[in-house]
C-alpha positions as MATLAB code, in Angstrom:
seq = 'MDQSNKTLYVGLDVHKESIAVAYAPEDRGGEVVSLGAIGTRQCDIDKLIRRLESKGATPVFVYEAGPCGYALCAKMSETVPTPDITDEGETG';
ca = [
       9.877  -12.578    4.773;
      11.673   -9.928    6.810;
       9.904   -6.564    6.395;
      13.197   -4.824    5.458;
      13.495   -7.149    2.443;
      10.061   -6.196    1.133;
       9.332   -3.746   -1.635;
       6.693   -1.041   -1.965;
       5.812   -0.207   -5.559;
       5.078    3.504   -5.715;
       3.249    5.005   -8.680;
       3.603    8.715   -9.391;
       1.284   10.664  -11.682;
       3.329   13.805  -12.226;
       1.799   17.138  -13.159;
       3.242   20.647  -13.259;
       1.723   21.677   -9.906;
       1.223   18.346   -8.094;
       2.131   14.664   -7.931;
      -0.542   12.027   -7.250;
       0.927    9.146   -5.234;
      -0.229    5.568   -4.653;
       1.638    2.474   -3.504;
       1.159   -1.264   -3.308;
       3.127   -3.961   -1.502;
       4.938   -6.589   -3.527;
       2.497   -9.255   -2.316;
      -0.042  -10.191   -4.965;
      -3.488   -9.128   -3.883;
      -2.101   -6.531   -1.490;
      -4.152   -3.381   -1.036;
      -3.276   -0.377   -3.203;
      -3.116    2.732   -1.039;
      -3.626    6.221   -2.450;
      -1.727    8.921   -0.601;
      -3.377   11.659   -2.644;
      -1.496   14.588   -4.105;
       1.741   16.114   -2.879;
       3.596   19.225   -3.993;
       6.428   19.217   -6.499;
       9.092   20.903   -4.372;
      12.167   18.939   -3.303;
      11.036   19.119    0.340;
       7.692   17.498   -0.635;
       9.512   14.669   -2.401;
      11.928   14.189    0.513;
       8.989   13.993    2.937;
       7.302   11.376    0.722;
      10.462    9.259    0.597;
      10.855    9.404    4.395;
       7.180    8.495    4.867;
       7.481    5.452    2.600;
      10.808    4.306    4.045;
       9.292    4.450    7.557;
       7.014    1.571    6.524;
      10.093   -0.690    6.703;
      10.139   -1.619    3.026;
      12.195   -0.422    0.084;
      10.235    1.958   -2.163;
      10.560    1.424   -5.917;
       9.259    4.409   -7.866;
       7.627    4.311  -11.287;
       6.061    7.126  -13.239;
       4.791    7.940  -16.678;
       7.532    9.522  -18.777;
       6.566   13.026  -19.749;
       8.060   16.480  -19.394;
       7.183   16.758  -15.693;
       8.192   13.167  -14.930;
      11.686   13.578  -16.334;
      12.294   16.598  -14.093;
      11.118   14.571  -11.096;
      13.482   11.742  -12.019;
      16.405   14.154  -11.955;
      15.368   15.426   -8.495;
      14.815   11.952   -7.057;
      18.023   10.447   -8.431;
      19.884   12.585   -5.893;
      18.113   10.769   -3.035;
      17.018    7.313   -4.218;
      17.918    5.056   -7.138;
      16.554    6.437  -10.400;
      12.883    5.534  -10.896;
      11.807    3.179  -13.650;
      10.340    4.898  -16.702;
       7.120    3.873  -18.407;
       6.692    5.316  -21.883;
       3.287    6.979  -22.369;
       2.716    4.773  -25.425;
       3.050    1.627  -23.322;
       0.307    2.583  -20.860;
      -2.542    2.595  -23.168;
];
C-alpha cells in the first residue's frame, strides 16, 4: 500500500498542563510509539501535527472526552478533521 494512503492512529491523554502522545500504524501488530508529553499551546499542537504528517501517513486523532480534551478538540478542528471522541465510561 502506498505510504500516503496509510493511517497513523494517534492517542492523546489530555491534561491541563500537558498532553501525552502515542501513535500506532494501521497495520495489526505494528509497534506503538510513545512520543512522551507535549505542551498544550496551539504551537505545540501544530508542531505535533507537522511531525506526524512528515511520516507520510494520515494522522487520525483520538482522545478521552473530558474537560481538557474538549478544549483540545476545538483547537485541533481548525487544523485537522475533528478527532474522534471516546467517552470516559467506555474506556473502563
